[in-house]
N, C-alpha and C positions, 0 to 999 in steps of 0.2 A: 646452635645446638651443636653437640660435642661430637666427634667425630666420632666415627663407629671404633676406634684403634689408635691409641697412643703411638702405638709403631706402625708404619706401613711395612708390608712385609710383600718381598718382591715374590714375583711368579718359578724363581726356584723355590722359595721359601715354600710354597703353598704344597707346591709337589713335594716336601721334606715332610709335610705336616700331616700328607693325604697317604705317604707312604708309609709312618708310623701309625695313623689310621689305620689301615687298611692289614698291618702286621696284626697290629691287636685284636683287631675284629678277626683275622685270621685264627691266630691264635685259641683264643676264646672259643671259636667256632670248632678247632681241632681236636680241644680239650671235652667238650662237649661230644664229639663225636663219637670220642672212645668211650667216653661214660654210658653212651645209651647202647652203643655196641654189647659194649661191657651186661649192661643191664636188661637188654633186650630180652632174650631167653627166659627171664625169669617174670616178666610182665607181659610176652606175648601173648598168652594164653587167654589171659584174664582182660586184658586193658584192650588190646588189640581185636583181639575173637571176642570180646566178651558179647558181642551184638549179635554172633552166632547160633547164642542158648535164648531158651527161653527163661531162663533165670538174670537174664540180666535186666537192671533196676527199673528200665526204663516203661517194659515190657508189665514188669509185676505194679508198678505204680500206677500204671493205666488200667491194668485189670482190677484192684483197689479201689479206684477211683469210678470205675462204667460198671465193672462185674465183666462177671466170667462169659455170659453170653453176648455181651456188646461190643462190637469188634473183635469176631471170635480169631481173624487172618491175625488181628496184633497182638491179643491175649493166650493165645494158645500156651499151656508151658510147656506142652511136648514140643516145640517148636527148634529146630537143630539143621542147622547147614555145615553140611561136608566140603571143607575145603578139600582141594587134591592140587600138588606139583605134577606137571608135566612134564617140565624140563628136568635136565642134571642139575642146573647150573639157580634153579629156579629160586632155593632156599635161601643160596650163600649171597645170593644178587638184593634178592628181600633183604635181610639180611643189614646190607649194607645200606640198601637204599632207603628203610624206617630209620636206622640211625641216625642217617641226616637228615630226614623229614623231620622227625623229634628234637633235634640237636638246634636247628633253626629255628624252629618255635620255641621253644627254651631260650634258646640266647638272643631273641628278636628285639626286646630290651635292651637289651647291651649294643647292639648292633644300632639302633637308633639311637641310642646315646651317643656314639661315636660319630653320627650325621651330625647330631648338636653340636657337640666339641671342635667338627670342621669349619662349620659355619655361625658358630657363636661370634667369632673376632670382628665378623664384617657386619656385627647386627648393631643398632641403639641399644640405648637402655628398655624402652617402651616398647620394641621389637623381639628381646629377648622372652620378657612375660611370655607374647604371643607362643612364641616357640616351644616356653617350658611348657603353657599351656596345652600346646597340639601336641607335646610327644607324651604327657600323661594320660591326656583321651584316647592319641592313637593306640598307643600301648595296652590301654586297658578294652579298647575295644576289638582288638585284634585277639587278644584272650577269650574276650565273653565269645565272638565271633568262633573261635575254633571250640571252646566250648559246648556252643549249640550245633555246632558241625557234628560235633563226637555224640552226644547227647541226646540230640533229638534228630538232626536233618538224617544224618547217615541210617541210624537204626531204621527210622520208617521207610526209609528205601530200602536199604535191607529187606527187609522183613516184607514187603509189599512186593517188590519182582523177584525175590527167590521162590516164593509162595504163588505168584501168576505162572496159569497153565495155561495153556492154547488147545492141548490136547490132553486126552487121558495115558496115551501113549511114551510119552515124553520127560525124562527125568533131567532137572537142573542138576548138572553137576560144576559148581563154580571153584574155576582152577586160581591160584593165589593170585598170579600177576590181576586178572580181573578185579578178586576183591580189593586188593591193594591199592591198585589207580583208582577206585572207587571213593575206597576209605581217605587216602591222600589227598584227591585231589578237593573232595567234598567239605573236608575242614579246614585246609587251605586257603581254598576259593572262599569258604564263609568268613574267616580272618581278615580274607583281603578285602572283602566285599564292606565288611562293618565298618572299613576305615571310609564310605561314603560320608556321613554325616560329619566326619573333620575336613574332605572335601571341599562340602558343601560352604562350612560355617571358615576356611582359609578365603573361597571364592567371596563370602560377600563380605571379607574385610578387608579383601582389593577393589569392593565397588564392582565385581563381574556378577554377582544373584545378587538378587533381594528376594524377600519373604513376599512381595506380591509378582516376581515372575513366576517364585516357585509354587503359588498359590494357580495361578494363570493359567501354566501349562502342567497340571496336573495330569490330566485326560494323556497330554502326549507321554510324559513322563511313565504313564502305565504300561504305554506300549512300548516305549524305549526300554523299562524294565523286564518286561514279559520276554523283549529279543535278548536281551542281556542272561535275565535267567534261561533260555534257549541255548546260551550259547556258550555257556559255563555249566551247562550240566553236563556230566561225564556220560552219563548211560543213555541220554536223547529221548528219554519216556512222558506223559504229559504228566504223570502223577510226580515222580521230582521235578518237573519244571514249575510245577505250580509251589512245591514244599517249598523249592529255594524262591519265587515270586513274592511271599508272601514276606518273609525277613527282609527283602528288599523293597517294597514298599513301605514296609514300616521303618526302616531304616530313612527311605525320604522324607516319611511326615518326620520324624527324628528330626533331620538336618532342616528343616523348615522351621521347628522349634531353636534349632543353633544360631540359624543366621540371624546377624547383630544389625539388620537393616530393614 
């Protein structure tokens, strides 16, 4: 069996490689941050605030699919959420935090590539193939999770919660802080939890998990996933919990399919 590397690196050599990796990652992230900060005012209304309007594509698509009378709370075209800013610095700080979140999402593949470059010299050829597969799958699943969070999970959650009333005399006024917290958390969390099949695949490659084990403890997993959905749901309401739980369960089943043994 070949050695992981032709040249054995010292501890300080590894630190030097890590330093340059972190430096490159920092530069790429900073450039993306500046670009997003500049572009954000031009896309904020249509992209980030898109789900606050009844004209959002998901609402129109479901309206055509189900008809205007079905799920009226979701298909009503006069839907509009007014976002208010309470504190003096809210809009400026939201500009910075939103640009940082978008920059993190955009640069995610490169950041993962830097991680792969750092650990690659210590891997054997067959291990490099597995890591390459994990890198590609992880990147695709992350973006798929973010896309699902933006196009489905967040709009469903927003529309349900902003139209829910406990009394006729209460008016929902959504602050920019509250909106952005829910928006960012749901999208990033969905991107992260979509890595679950990859984790299952890696653990199965290591012999820690098997298809039989995953199938045997499916009922236990359902309970655990419900608890996880409750923990990562930013609003804490039952509707959002179920919206989060369904993708998690489907990812668990997908993980069973990916398990190698």
